[in-house]
C-alpha positions as a Markdown table, in Angstrom:
| # | Residue | x | y | z |
|---|---|---|---|---|
| 1 | Met | 6.6 | 17.6 | 0.4 |
| 2 | Leu | 8.6 | 15.5 | -1.8 |
| 3 | Val | 8.1 | 12.2 | -0.8 |
| 4 | Lys | 3.9 | 13.0 | -0.6 |
| 5 | Ile | 4.9 | 13.8 | -5.0 |
| 6 | Phe | 6.7 | 10.8 | -5.0 |
| 7 | Val | 4.6 | 8.4 | -3.3 |
| 8 | Leu | 1.0 | 10.2 | -5.1 |
| 9 | Ile | 3.4 | 9.7 | -8.7 |
| 10 | Val | 4.5 | 6.1 | -7.8 |
| 11 | Leu | 0.2 | 5.3 | -6.9 |
| 12 | Phe | -0.8 | 7.0 | -9.9 |
| 13 | Ala | 1.8 | 5.0 | -12.2 |
| 14 | Val | 0.8 | 1.6 | -10.0 |
| 15 | Val | -3.3 | 2.5 | -11.2 |
| 16 | Ala | -2.7 | 3.5 | -14.7 |
| 17 | Asn | -0.8 | 0.1 | -15.1 |
| 18 | Leu | -3.4 | -2.0 | -13.6 |
| 19 | Phe | -6.4 | -0.1 | -15.9 |
| 20 | Thr | -3.4 | -0.5 | -18.9 |
| 21 | Ala | -3.5 | -4.1 | -18.6 |
| 22 | Leu | -7.2 | -4.4 | -17.7 |
| 23 | Phe | -7.5 | -2.7 | -21.5 |
| 24 | His | -5.1 | -5.1 | -23.1 |
| 25 | Met | -7.0 | -7.8 | -21.2 |
| 26 | Leu | -10.2 | -7.5 | -22.8 |
| 27 | Arg | -9.2 | -6.8 | -26.0 |
| 28 | Ala | -6.5 | -9.2 | -26.3 |
| 29 | Glu | -7.5 | -12.6 | -28.3 |
| 30 | Arg | -7.2 | -15.9 | -26.0 |
| 31 | Gly | -3.9 | -16.6 | -25.5 |
| 32 | His | -2.6 | -13.6 | -27.1 |
| 33 | Ser | -2.5 | -11.0 | -23.8 |
| 34 | Arg | 1.8 | -10.6 | -23.5 |
| 35 | Lys | 0.6 | -6.8 | -23.3 |
| 36 | Ala | -1.3 | -7.2 | -20.2 |
| 37 | Leu | 1.5 | -9.6 | -18.7 |
| 38 | Lys | 4.1 | -7.0 | -19.2 |
| 39 | Phe | 1.7 | -4.0 | -17.4 |
| 40 | Leu | 1.0 | -6.3 | -14.4 |
| 41 | Thr | 4.6 | -7.0 | -13.9 |
| 42 | Leu | 5.4 | -3.5 | -14.5 |
| 43 | Arg | 2.5 | -2.6 | -11.3 |
| 44 | Leu | 4.5 | -5.1 | -9.4 |
| 45 | Ala | 7.7 | -3.7 | -9.9 |
| 46 | Leu | 6.2 | -0.4 | -8.9 |
| 47 | Ser | 4.0 | -1.2 | -5.9 |
| 48 | Ile | 7.8 | -3.3 | -4.5 |
| 49 | Val | 9.8 | -0.4 | -5.3 |
| 50 | Leu | 7.4 | 2.1 | -3.6 |
| 51 | Phe | 6.8 | -0.2 | -0.1 |
| 52 | Ala | 11.1 | -0.6 | -0.4 |
| 53 | Ser | 11.7 | 3.2 | -0.7 |
| 54 | Leu | 9.0 | 3.9 | 2.1 |
| 55 | Tyr | 10.8 | 1.5 | 4.3 |
| 56 | Ile | 13.9 | 3.1 | 3.8 |
| 57 | Met | 13.0 | 6.2 | 3.8 |
| 58 | Ala | 11.6 | 5.7 | 7.4 |
| 59 | Lys | 14.8 | 3.8 | 8.2 |
| 60 | Leu | 17.1 | 6.9 | 7.1 |
| 61 | Gly | 14.6 | 9.4 | 9.0 |
| 62 | Tyr | 13.4 | 11.5 | 6.0 |
| 63 | Ile | 10.0 | 10.2 | 7.0 |
| 64 | Gln | 8.6 | 9.6 | 10.5 |
| 65 | Pro | 6.2 | 7.0 | 10.7 |
| 66 | His | 3.5 | 7.7 | 13.3 |
| 67 | Gly | 1.7 | 4.5 | 13.9 |
| 68 | Phe | -2.1 | 3.7 | 15.2 |
| 69 | Pro | -3.5 | 6.5 | 17.8 |
| 70 | Gln | -3.7 | 4.8 | 21.1 |
| 71 | Gln | -6.7 | 4.1 | 22.7 |
| 72 | His | -7.5 | 5.8 | 26.1 |
| 73 | Ala | -7.4 | 3.6 | 28.7 |
| 74 | Val | -10.7 | 1.9 | 30.4 |
| 75 | Ala | -11.5 | 2.2 | 34.0 |
| 76 | Val | -11.7 | -1.3 | 35.2 |
| 77 | Ile | -14.2 | -1.1 | 37.9 |
| 78 | Glu | -13.8 | -4.1 | 40.5 |
| 79 | Thr | -16.5 | -5.2 | 42.4 |
| 80 | Pro | -16.2 | -6.8 | 46.0 |
| 81 | Ala | -16.0 | -10.2 | 46.0 |
| 82 | Leu | -19.8 | -12.2 | 47.0 |
| 83 | Ser | -19.2 | -13.8 | 50.0 |
| 84 | Lys | -21.2 | -16.9 | 50.7 |
């Protein structure tokens, strides 16, 4: 449960930083968007921390990735060879 809360908080922070950077980009004068760059850098750092922590938690066994559901095997119907 703590892992889900951690992931949700970090994802919310990533989205919040993205929209904050957008706000500063739109409000800044031409060539003065240092705040937007700061928030975009923070968003990138948070995304890297999130993926690295998920990878480490999976390797340590705190979470169990389940992968994609397996597809059912399709029966192959063989037709008799046509004789000449």
